[in-house]
Structures are given as C-alpha cells and as structure tokens.
N, C-alpha and C positions, 0 to 999 in steps of 0.2 A: 504494499499500499504506500503510495507516495505521500510524503509529509508536506507541511505548509511551504517548506524552503524550496522543495523541488517544484511545487506549483508556482511560487513565485519566480523561480528560474525560468520555467517555461513561458510564462506570460512575458518576461523580459525579452525573451528570444522571439517570441511571437511579435512583439512591437517592431521588432527589426525585419522579420521574414514577411509578415503580411504585406507591408507596402511593396516589397519587391515582387511578391506573387501577384498582386493585383496590377502592377504596372506590367509585369509579363503577360498577364491575360489579356491586356489592354493592347499590347503589341501584336500579341497572337491572334486575337479575334477581331480587333476593330481597324488597326492600321495594316494587318496584313504581313508584318515583318516575322516570320515564324523562327528565324534564327535567334534574334534578340528576345523575343518572348519565351522561347524554349530554354534560353541561358538564364534568364531571370527567374524562372519557375524552378529550374534545376539549382540555381543558388538557394532560393528560398527553402527548398526541401533539404537539401544539404546542410543549411545551417541548423535546421531543427534536429536533424539526425546526428550532427557532430555534438550539438549541445546534450543531446540525450545519452550518447554513447562515450563521449570524452570524460575522462577522469583527471581533474587538475590536481596538482600538489595539495591546494587548499581542501580537496574534498577527501583526501586520505584519512585525516582524523575522524571525520564523520562516518565514514565506511568501516573503519575499525570500531568505532563505538557501537554502530548498529550490530556487527557481528558479535561482539562481546555481550551486548544485552540479549540478544537471542540465544546465546548459550548459557548464560547465568541465569535468566529468567526461568522460573517454574510454572507450568500450568496449574491453575487453580483445581482441577480436577485430581491431579496427583496428591496435593496436600490434603484433600478430603479423605482420602482412601486410608490413611493412618489411623 
C-alpha cells in the first residue's frame, strides 16, 4: 500500500508530466506533427515510470525502515493464540 509520501511524489511528477502529455496530444491530433507528439507523450510516460522505479539515495533509509517494521511487527492474531 502506498503511503502519503509516495502519493505526494506521484502528484509532483504528474504536475510535470501532464502538460507534456497534453502538448503531445495536441501536436499529434490537432497539428498533425506525429513525431513531436509521440516524443512528448513518450517523455511524459518515461518521467512517470522513472519516478516510480528509480530509487534515490535519500529513499534508502525509508526502504530499510519499511523492511524492518515489516519483519519486527507481529500480527494481532498470533498474540491472541497465547
């Protein structure tokens, strides 16, 4: 499940990607310049994919903390069986 920080990062990326995608659609559909439109749409898609897959050095402590919490945390059902 994505956290609030991941949602904010995605929104920030979409702020940059959506205008490029809309400009690409305009070039592609309205002006008839398929090469420029396809490049802009490809860049917008690439920006979102890179943001989603890329791990920055500042993201490493968060990833480690998520793994540690998932390992240490016990399910409430296991505690009730005792």
